[in-house]
MIDRENMI-763115 format. One record per residue (C-alpha): x, y, z. Coordinates in steps of 0.1 Angstrom, whole numbers, padded with zeros to 4 digits, always signed. Layout:
BEGIN
XYZ...
This chain:
BEGIN
+0567-0207+1666+0588-0186+1643+0574-0179+1609+0540-0194+1618+0506-0179+1622+0501-0200+1654+0509-0187+1688+0518-0208+1718+0495-0196+1746+0507-0220+1772+0533-0246+1774+0549-0269+1799+0586-0269+1808+0600-0300+1825+0633-0298+1843+0652-0329+1854+0687-0339+1862+0704-0372+1854+0689-0400+1875+0656-0381+1881+0627-0399+1867+0600-0382+1846+0576-0385+1876+0600-0367+1898+0606-0338+1874+0598-0303+1884+0572-0288+1860+0555-0254+1857+0533-0237+1832+0543-0205+1814+0513-0183+1805+0509-0163+1773+0520-0127+1776+0497-0104+1755+0512-0089+1724+0514-0051+1723+0516-0030+1692+0512+0006+1684+0494+0026+1657+0513+0058+1653+0501+0089+1635+0527+0117+1635+0531+0150+1616+0554+0180+1618+0524+0203+1624+0488+0201+1636+0476+0193+1601+0465+0157+1604+0431+0148+1590+0414+0121+1571+0412+0083+1577+0434+0053+1579+0428+0015+1579+0446-0014+1595+0455-0046+1578+0459-0076+1602+0465-0111+1588+0454-0100+1553+0421-0085+1565+0415-0048+1562+0395-0028+1587+0369-0002+1578+0382+0034+1576+0391+0049+1609+0391+0087+1614+0424+0101+1627+0403+0119+1653+0390+0085+1667+0391+0078+1704+0402+0045+1719+0367+0030+1718+0363+0036+1680+0397+0020+1672+0388-0009+1695+0355-0015+1676+0372-0012+1642+0399-0038+1652+0375-0062+1669+0353-0060+1638+0380-0080+1620+0375-0118+1620+0412-0122+1627+0410-0104+1660+0390-0115+1690+0397-0088+1717+0420-0059+1722+0424-0031+1747+0433+0003+1733+0451+0032+1751+0451+0065+1733+0483+0085+1739+0482+0121+1726+0513+0132+1708+0523+0168+1702+0514+0165+1665+0494+0133+1662+0483+0103+1682+0494+0069+1693+0470+0041+1699+0486+0013+1720+0470-0020+1711+0471-0049+1735+0459-0082+1721+0440-0097+1750+0427-0126+1729+0434-0136+1693
């Protein structure tokens, strides 16, 4: 739903032609596809350091070290009451990191 905090996780689509009754309509379920976002830390040199935090639905995570592995970022994000479960993939970058976040449940 555009502009809404609510996500449609599953919905039913009914297809029918003229003269086909509701009982005869073809129906199928469309499952929710997980949302994927990225946290990107980039620099022009290998001089990154410190911490960052993530704000999701107006809730802020604890500080996360820029040297954190995927498990630490996962724990920080799942520590928010607005996130149920995520999978994290760490993708090293020449000067920085990218954490790919897949929301498996929200």
